[in-house]
Every structure is written in C-alpha cells, then in structure tokens.
DRENTORKOL-3810 file (N, C-alpha, C; in nm, 4 decimals):
REM DRENTORKOL-3810
@n.u->-1.0576; n.v->3.1854; n.w->1.9042; ca.u->-1.1711; ca.v->3.2280; ca.w->1.9860; c.u->-1.2280; c.v->3.3587; c.w->1.9308
@n.u->-1.3563; n.v->3.3747; n.w->1.9451; ca.u->-1.4282; ca.v->3.4916; ca.w->1.8941; c.u->-1.4201; c.v->3.6051; c.w->1.9955
@n.u->-1.3715; n.v->3.7225; n.w->1.9505; ca.u->-1.3622; ca.v->3.8393; ca.w->2.0383; c.u->-1.5007; c.v->3.9012; c.w->2.0554
@n.u->-1.5332; n.v->3.9382; n.w->2.1780; ca.u->-1.6620; ca.v->4.0030; ca.w->2.2035; c.u->-1.6612; c.v->4.1446; c.w->2.1492
@n.u->-1.7621; n.v->4.1774; n.w->2.0731; ca.u->-1.7761; ca.v->4.3116; ca.w->2.0173; c.u->-1.8529; c.v->4.3958; c.w->2.1186
@n.u->-1.7949; n.v->4.5105; n.w->2.1538; ca.u->-1.8544; ca.v->4.5931; ca.w->2.2587; c.u->-1.9027; c.v->4.7295; c.w->2.2095
@n.u->-1.8546; n.v->4.7739; n.w->2.0943; ca.u->-1.8931; ca.v->4.9073; ca.w->2.0471; c.u->-1.9397; c.v->4.8998; c.w->1.9017
@n.u->-2.0069; n.v->5.0046; n.w->1.8575; ca.u->-2.0518; ca.v->5.0126; ca.w->1.7189; c.u->-1.9318; c.v->5.0143; c.w->1.6249
@n.u->-1.8255; n.v->5.0827; n.w->1.6644; ca.u->-1.7043; ca.v->5.0868; ca.w->1.5830; c.u->-1.6459; c.v->4.9482; c.w->1.5624
@n.u->-1.6404; n.v->4.8691; n.w->1.6689; ca.u->-1.5894; ca.v->4.7318; ca.w->1.6589; c.u->-1.6803; c.v->4.6470; c.w->1.5701
@n.u->-1.8096; n.v->4.6702; n.w->1.5796; ca.u->-1.9049; ca.v->4.5970; ca.w->1.4961; c.u->-1.8819; c.v->4.6286; c.w->1.3482
@n.u->-1.8644; n.v->4.7562; n.w->1.3166; ca.u->-1.8394; ca.v->4.7966; ca.w->1.1776; c.u->-1.7081; c.v->4.7382; c.w->1.1270
@n.u->-1.6026; n.v->4.7412; n.w->1.2098; ca.u->-1.4723; ca.v->4.6864; ca.w->1.1702; c.u->-1.4783; c.v->4.5360; c.w->1.1470
@n.u->-1.5718; n.v->4.4679; n.w->1.2140; ca.u->-1.5811; ca.v->4.3224; ca.w->1.2015; c.u->-1.6376; c.v->4.2795; c.w->1.0659
@n.u->-1.6912; n.v->4.3763; n.w->0.9903; ca.u->-1.7474; ca.v->4.3442; ca.w->0.8595; c.u->-1.8959; c.v->4.3122; c.w->0.8640
@n.u->-1.9591; n.v->4.3331; n.w->0.9774; ca.u->-2.1021; ca.v->4.3068; ca.w->0.9922; c.u->-2.1816; c.v->4.3896; c.w->0.8921
@n.u->-2.2771; n.v->4.3259; n.w->0.8264; ca.u->-2.3652; ca.v->4.3951; ca.w->0.7316; c.u->-2.5080; c.v->4.3837; c.w->0.7836
@n.u->-2.5694; n.v->4.4978; n.w->0.8065; ca.u->-2.7062; ca.v->4.5017; ca.w->0.8574; c.u->-2.8050; c.v->4.4611; c.w->0.7486
@n.u->-2.9125; n.v->4.3924; n.w->0.7897; ca.u->-3.0200; ca.v->4.3532; ca.w->0.6977; c.u->-3.1516; c.v->4.4043; c.w->0.7537
@n.u->-3.2449; n.v->4.4309; n.w->0.6633; ca.u->-3.3786; ca.v->4.4674; ca.w->0.7082; c.u->-3.4488; c.v->4.3407; c.w->0.7586
@n.u->-3.5559; n.v->4.3584; n.w->0.8318; ca.u->-3.6334; ca.v->4.2445; ca.w->0.8811; c.u->-3.6829; c.v->4.1603; c.w->0.7643
@n.u->-3.7298; n.v->4.2264; n.w->0.6591; ca.u->-3.7807; ca.v->4.1541; ca.w->0.5426; c.u->-3.6709; c.v->4.0705; c.w->0.4776
@n.u->-3.5493; n.v->4.1255; n.w->0.4679; ca.u->-3.4373; ca.v->4.0500; ca.w->0.4106; c.u->-3.4025; c.v->3.9298; c.w->0.4981
@n.u->-3.4015; n.v->3.9515; n.w->0.6289; ca.u->-3.3686; ca.v->3.8441; ca.w->0.7232; c.u->-3.4726; c.v->3.7325; c.w->0.7160
@n.u->-3.6019; n.v->3.7692; n.w->0.7154; ca.u->-3.7086; ca.v->3.6701; ca.w->0.7041; c.u->-3.6962; c.v->3.5903; c.w->0.5742
@n.u->-3.6723; n.v->3.6616; n.w->0.4646; ca.u->-3.6601; ca.v->3.5972; ca.w->0.3334; c.u->-3.5426; c.v->3.5006; c.w->0.3314
@n.u->-3.4265; n.v->3.5456; n.w->0.3785; ca.u->-3.3073; ca.v->3.4597; ca.w->0.3815; c.u->-3.3307; c.v->3.3349; c.w->0.4662
@n.u->-3.3924; n.v->3.3526; n.w->0.5831; ca.u->-3.4193; ca.v->3.2382; ca.w->0.6715; c.u->-3.5186; c.v->3.1413; c.w->0.6086
@n.u->-3.6220; n.v->3.1942; n.w->0.5417; ca.u->-3.7205; ca.v->3.1076; ca.w->0.4760; c.u->-3.6559; c.v->3.0298; c.w->0.3620
@n.u->-3.5718; n.v->3.0953; n.w->0.2843; ca.u->-3.5028; ca.v->3.0265; ca.w->0.1745; c.u->-3.4179; c.v->2.9115; c.w->0.2284
@n.u->-3.3472; n.v->2.9351; n.w->0.3389; ca.u->-3.2666; ca.v->2.8276; ca.w->0.4009; c.u->-3.3550; c.v->2.7105; c.w->0.4434
@n.u->-3.4694; n.v->2.7407; n.w->0.5044; ca.u->-3.5618; ca.v->2.6350; ca.w->0.5484; c.u->-3.6150; c.v->2.5560; c.w->0.4290
@n.u->-3.6527; n.v->2.6256; n.w->0.3231; ca.u->-3.7066; ca.v->2.5593; ca.w->0.2040; c.u->-3.6003; c.v->2.4697; c.w->0.1414
@n.u->-3.4779; n.v->2.5223; n.w->0.1273; ca.u->-3.3690; ca.v->2.4438; ca.w->0.0668; c.u->-3.3357; c.v->2.3191; c.w->0.1475
@n.u->-3.3427; n.v->2.3290; n.w->0.2804; ca.u->-3.3105; ca.v->2.2144; ca.w->0.3662; c.u->-3.4333; c.v->2.1275; c.w->0.3939
@n.u->-3.5472; n.v->2.1626; n.w->0.3306; ca.u->-3.6733; ca.v->2.0883; ca.w->0.3440; c.u->-3.7226; c.v->2.0818; c.w->0.4888
@n.u->-3.6929; n.v->2.1872; n.w->0.5650; ca.u->-3.7427; ca.v->2.1979; ca.w->0.7028; c.u->-3.8814; c.v->2.2619; c.w->0.7020
@n.u->-3.9580; n.v->2.2345; n.w->0.8071; ca.u->-4.0893; ca.v->2.2967; ca.w->0.8229; c.u->-4.0680; c.v->2.4395; c.w->0.8716
@n.u->-4.0957; n.v->2.5369; n.w->0.7858; ca.u->-4.0722; ca.v->2.6771; ca.w->0.8198; c.u->-4.1747; c.v->2.7303; c.w->0.9200
@n.u->-4.2905; n.v->2.6666; n.w->0.9270; ca.u->-4.3975; ca.v->2.7147; ca.w->1.0143; c.u->-4.4409; c.v->2.6036; c.w->1.1091
@n.u->-4.3467; n.v->2.5518; n.w->1.1828; ca.u->-4.3717; ca.v->2.4441; ca.w->1.2781; c.u->-4.4749; c.v->2.4889; c.w->1.3817
@n.u->-4.5715; n.v->2.4041; n.w->1.4062; ca.u->-4.6732; ca.v->2.4340; ca.w->1.5059; c.u->-4.7992; c.v->2.4979; c.w->1.4494
@n.u->-4.7967; n.v->2.5389; n.w->1.3239; ca.u->-4.9174; ca.v->2.5924; ca.w->1.2594; c.u->-4.9839; c.v->2.4763; c.w->1.1885
@n.u->-5.0999; n.v->2.4388; n.w->1.2369; ca.u->-5.1672; ca.v->2.3193; ca.w->1.1866; c.u->-5.2950; c.v->2.3559; c.w->1.1121
@n.u->-5.3220; n.v->2.2829; n.w->1.0049; ca.u->-5.4471; ca.v->2.2994; ca.w->0.9331; c.u->-5.4442; c.v->2.4017; c.w->0.8212
@n.u->-5.3321; n.v->2.4665; n.w->0.7993; ca.u->-5.3239; ca.v->2.5704; ca.w->0.6964; c.u->-5.2139; c.v->2.5421; c.w->0.5944
@n.u->-5.1646; n.v->2.4173; n.w->0.5917; ca.u->-5.0517; ca.v->2.3807; ca.w->0.5066; c.u->-5.0784; c.v->2.4039; c.w->0.3580
@n.u->-5.2037; n.v->2.3895; n.w->0.3161; ca.u->-5.2374; ca.v->2.4011; ca.w->0.1744; c.u->-5.3040; c.v->2.5335; c.w->0.1379
@n.u->-5.3313; n.v->2.6170; n.w->0.2380; ca.u->-5.4035; ca.v->2.7411; ca.w->0.2099; c.u->-5.3220; c.v->2.8637; c.w->0.2501
@n.u->-5.3105; n.v->2.8873; n.w->0.3778; ca.u->-5.2474; ca.v->3.0093; ca.w->0.4280; c.u->-5.0952; c.v->3.0045; c.w->0.4154
@n.u->-5.0335; n.v->2.8926; n.w->0.4510; ca.u->-4.8870; ca.v->2.8839; ca.w->0.4531; c.u->-4.8248; c.v->2.9171; c.w->0.3170
@n.u->-4.8739; n.v->2.8630; n.w->0.2054; ca.u->-4.8139; ca.v->2.9003; ca.w->0.0764; c.u->-4.8245; c.v->3.0508; c.w->0.0465
@n.u->-4.9359; n.v->3.1118; n.w->0.0860; ca.u->-4.9521; ca.v->3.2560; ca.w->0.0649; c.u->-4.8539; c.v->3.3359; c.w->0.1511
@n.u->-4.8352; n.v->3.2928; n.w->0.2752; ca.u->-4.7401; ca.v->3.3606; ca.w->0.3638; c.u->-4.5980; c.v->3.3440; c.w->0.3105
@n.u->-4.5647; n.v->3.2248; n.w->0.2631; ca.u->-4.4318; ca.v->3.2025; ca.w->0.2057; c.u->-4.4076; c.v->3.2956; c.w->0.0869
@n.u->-4.5056; n.v->3.3047; n.w->-0.0031; ca.u->-4.4916; ca.v->3.3928; ca.w->-0.1197; c.u->-4.4745; c.v->3.5389; c.w->-0.0770
@n.u->-4.5504; n.v->3.5808; n.w->0.0234; ca.u->-4.5413; ca.v->3.7188; ca.w->0.0715; c.u->-4.4034; c.v->3.7475; c.w->0.1305
@n.u->-4.3510; n.v->3.6531; n.w->0.2070; ca.u->-4.2179; ca.v->3.6717; ca.w->0.2665; c.u->-4.1111; c.v->3.6734; c.w->0.1583
@n.u->-4.1199; n.v->3.5806; n.w->0.0634; ca.u->-4.0210; ca.v->3.5756; ca.w->-0.0444; c.u->-4.0247; c.v->3.7025; c.w->-0.1302
@n.u->-4.1432; n.v->3.7620; n.w->-0.1439; ca.u->-4.1589; ca.v->3.8845; ca.w->-0.2226; c.u->-4.1323; c.v->4.0100; c.w->-0.1406
@n.u->-4.1063; n.v->3.9921; n.w->-0.0122; ca.u->-4.0807; ca.v->4.1013; ca.w->0.0826; c.u->-4.1987; c.v->4.1985; c.w->0.0917
@n.u->-4.3201; n.v->4.1414; n.w->0.0885; ca.u->-4.4409; ca.v->4.2226; ca.w->0.1040; c.u->-4.4671; c.v->4.2492; c.w->0.2511
@n.u->-4.5449; n.v->4.3508; n.w->0.2780; ca.u->-4.5937; ca.v->4.3745; ca.w->0.4132; c.u->-4.7047; c.v->4.2737; c.w->0.4398
@n.u->-4.7109; n.v->4.2207; n.w->0.5629; ca.u->-4.8101; ca.v->4.1198; ca.w->0.5979; c.u->-4.8842; c.v->4.1663; c.w->0.7230
@n.u->-5.0155; n.v->4.1544; n.w->0.7191; ca.u->-5.0981; ca.v->4.1850; ca.w->0.8351; c.u->-5.1915; c.v->4.0672; c.w->0.8569
@n.u->-5.1811; n.v->4.0027; n.w->0.9733; ca.u->-5.2669; ca.v->3.8882; ca.w->1.0047; c.u->-5.3879; c.v->3.9380; c.w->1.0814
@n.u->-5.5053; n.v->3.9051; n.w->1.0315; ca.u->-5.6299; ca.v->3.9436; ca.w->1.0961; c.u->-5.7078; c.v->3.8186; c.w->1.1338
@n.u->-5.7839; n.v->3.8267; n.w->1.2381; ca.u->-5.8666; ca.v->3.7149; ca.w->1.2791; c.u->-5.9741; c.v->3.7621; c.w->1.3746
@n.u->-6.0709; n.v->3.6766; n.w->1.3957; ca.u->-6.1783; ca.v->3.7094; ca.w->1.4889; c.u->-6.1251; c.v->3.7122; c.w->1.6308
@n.u->-6.1921; n.v->3.7841; n.w->1.7163; ca.u->-6.1512; ca.v->3.7893; ca.w->1.8553; c.u->-6.1555; c.v->3.6484; c.w->1.9137
@n.u->-6.0515; n.v->3.6126; n.w->1.9834; ca.u->-6.0445; ca.v->3.4794; ca.w->2.0429; c.u->-5.9657; c.v->3.3808; c.w->1.9588
@n.u->-5.9422; n.v->3.4137; n.w->1.8316; ca.u->-5.8610; ca.v->3.3253; ca.w->1.7487; c.u->-5.7139; c.v->3.3535; c.w->1.7754
@n.u->-5.6334; n.v->3.2478; n.w->1.7736; ca.u->-5.4894; ca.v->3.2661; ca.w->1.7918; c.u->-5.4313; c.v->3.3305; c.w->1.6672
@n.u->-5.3542; n.v->3.4362; n.w->1.6854; ca.u->-5.2911; ca.v->3.5027; ca.w->1.5731; c.u->-5.1401; c.v->3.4990; c.w->1.5851
@n.u->-5.0895; n.v->3.4615; n.w->1.7000; ca.u->-4.9451; ca.v->3.4520; ca.w->1.7189; c.u->-4.9156; c.v->3.3494; c.w->1.8275
@n.u->-4.7977; n.v->3.2961; n.w->1.8206; ca.u->-4.7518; ca.v->3.2016; ca.w->1.9227; c.u->-4.6133; c.v->3.2475; c.w->1.9643
@n.u->-4.5935; n.v->3.2682; n.w->2.0914; ca.u->-4.4630; ca.v->3.3082; ca.w->2.1422; c.u->-4.3941; c.v->3.1858; c.w->2.1994
@n.u->-4.2827; n.v->3.1455; n.w->2.1412; ca.u->-4.2113; ca.v->3.0271; ca.w->2.1912; c.u->-4.1765; c.v->3.0409; c.w->2.3381
@n.u->-4.1948; n.v->2.9353; n.w->2.4113; ca.u->-4.1565; ca.v->2.9342; ca.w->2.5518; c.u->-4.2600; c.v->2.9941; c.w->2.6453
@n.u->-4.3747; n.v->3.0330; n.w->2.5914; ca.u->-4.4779; ca.v->3.0909; ca.w->2.6795; c.u->-4.6036; c.v->3.0089; c.w->2.6739
END
C-alpha cells in the first residue's frame, strides 16, 4: 500500500523530482504521440493548421500565447 505523504520532507525522501510546467507538458505530449492518442481532443477544424504548430511549440518548450477575437473560444475547461 502507498503511504500518504504529508510533509515536504517526506516528499523529498520519497524521491519525487519536480518538473517545470513546460517539461510536464512536453512529457505528456510525447506519451500521447507515442500511443497515437489525440492530444487535443475536442479541438475541431485546426488539425492541419494550428495543432501541428502548438505541438511543435510544446515540444520545443516555447512560450505560447493564444489570441483571438472577442467572442471566440480560446480555452475549454473540462467539466464546465
């Protein structure tokens, strides 16, 4: 059974290694690509244009800023 970690000291002793957001995004995208999963489920109409550019930016760990006209969807929050 997995022991619950309650303190920072216990977390460090467990061998946990912190990652930056960019590293985490990149690692998760690589896993999705390798398993041939849709990394951007629910984004429709941009499979051949925007999605490849976003994938390259994430893999390169670039900063990304999404811009759009007022009223255009720029984010989707799961469960809302």
